[in-house]
C-alpha positions in Angstrom: 19.2 -4.1 -0.2 20.4 -7.6 -0.8 19.4 -10.6 -2.9 18.3 -13.7 -0.8 21.6 -15.5 -1.5 23.6 -12.6 -0.3 25.7 -12.5 -3.5 24.2 -9.2 -4.9 23.6 -5.8 -3.4 21.2 -3.3 -5.0 21.3 0.5 -4.5 19.6 3.4 -6.2 20.9 6.5 -8.0 17.8 8.7 -8.0 19.3 11.5 -10.2 20.4 9.0 -12.8 17.0 7.1 -12.5 18.7 3.7 -12.1 18.8 0.8 -9.7 22.3 -0.6 -9.7 23.6 -4.0 -8.7 27.0 -5.1 -7.5 28.3 -8.6 -6.9 29.5 -9.4 -3.4 32.3 -11.8 -2.3 31.9 -14.4 0.5 32.5 -11.8 3.1 29.9 -9.4 1.7 32.2 -6.9 0.1 31.7 -5.6 -3.4 33.8 -7.6 -5.9 32.5 -6.2 -9.2 31.8 -2.9 -10.9 28.2 -1.7 -10.4 25.9 -2.5 -13.3 22.4 -1.3 -14.1 19.7 -3.6 -12.8 16.7 -1.4 -13.6 16.9 1.5 -16.0 14.2 4.2 -15.6 15.9 6.9 -17.7 13.2 6.7 -20.4 10.4 7.2 -17.8 9.4 9.8 -15.3 10.0 7.4 -12.3 12.7 8.3 -9.8 13.9 5.2 -7.8 14.3 5.8 -4.1 14.4 3.2 -1.3 14.2 -0.5 -2.1 13.8 -3.9 -0.5 14.2 -7.4 -1.9 11.6 -10.1 -1.2 12.3 -13.7 -0.4 12.0 -14.6 -4.2 14.7 -12.0 -5.1 12.3 -9.4 -6.6 13.2 -5.7 -6.0 10.4 -3.5 -4.5 11.2 0.1 -5.2 9.6 3.3 -3.8 9.4 5.8 -6.6 9.8 9.4 -5.6 7.2 11.7 -7.3 5.2 8.8 -8.8 3.1 7.9 -5.7 3.9 4.2 -6.1 5.9 1.1 -5.3 7.1 -0.9 -8.2 8.2 -4.5 -8.2 11.0 -5.7 -10.6 12.4 -9.1 -11.3 16.2 -9.5 -10.7 16.5 -9.2 -14.5 14.8 -5.7 -14.3 11.4 -6.6 -15.7 8.5 -4.6 -14.2 6.2 -7.2 -12.4 3.6 -5.0 -10.7 3.0 -1.6 -9.2 1.1 -0.5 -6.1 -0.3 3.0 -5.9 0.1 4.8 -2.7 -1.7 8.1 -1.8 1.4 10.2 -1.3 3.5 11.6 -4.2 6.9 11.2 -2.5 7.2 7.4 -1.9 10.5 6.9 0.0 11.2 3.5 1.4 9.5 0.0 1.5 9.8 -2.7 4.2 8.2 -6.1 4.5 6.5 -7.3 7.7 8.4 -10.6 7.6 6.6 -13.5 6.0 3.2 -11.9 6.5 2.6 -10.8 2.9 2.4 -7.2 4.2 4.6 -4.4 2.8 4.9 -0.9 4.2 6.1 2.2 2.5 7.0 5.6 4.0 6.5 8.9 2.2 7.9 12.4 2.5 6.6 16.0 2.2 9.9 17.4 0.9 9.5 19.3 -2.4 5.7 19.7 -2.0 4.4 23.3 -1.6 2.4 23.6 1.6 -0.8 24.5 -0.3 -0.4 21.3 -2.4 0.1 18.9 0.6 -2.6 16.2 1.0 -3.6 14.3 4.1 -1.6 11.3 2.6 1.8 13.1 2.2 4.3 12.2 4.9 2.3 9.1 6.0 3.3 5.4 6.1 1.2 3.0 3.9 0.5 -0.7 4.2 -0.6 -3.2 1.6 -1.2 -6.9 1.2 0.9 -8.5 -1.5 1.7 -12.0 -2.7 5.4 -11.6 -1.8 7.0 -12.1 1.6 10.0 -10.5 3.1 13.3 -12.1 4.0 15.6 -11.7 7.0 17.8 -8.7 6.4 21.4 -9.5 5.8 23.8 -8.5 8.6 26.4 -5.9 7.6 29.6 -5.8 9.7 31.7 -2.7 9.2 
């Protein structure tokens, strides 16, 4: 996902428990080494999909934690939203509506442990709004 100014891209490394950032040039290509934006190595959270709101905050689905977490661009935890499914996978904003959605998965959950929430998509009202996604030309 991308910062509102298009100068930073974020991506997650779930096994390392980090959200990384890389600077982008004027054409949108990486022009720096990746750096740690959010470090979750001291926690049990596993960062998965993410989206950036119009203010530049990073909303991250956290696999195994049943939550979305919002971080500032400097990596400070701003808020969390609990969802009913353990395997949160990917958030998305519904434009400027103040609504965020998050998908979930059933992978890694034993059939006997599945709940009615696992594998569902969740919606919540938040103070943040989405931004237009940046076009990527390959």
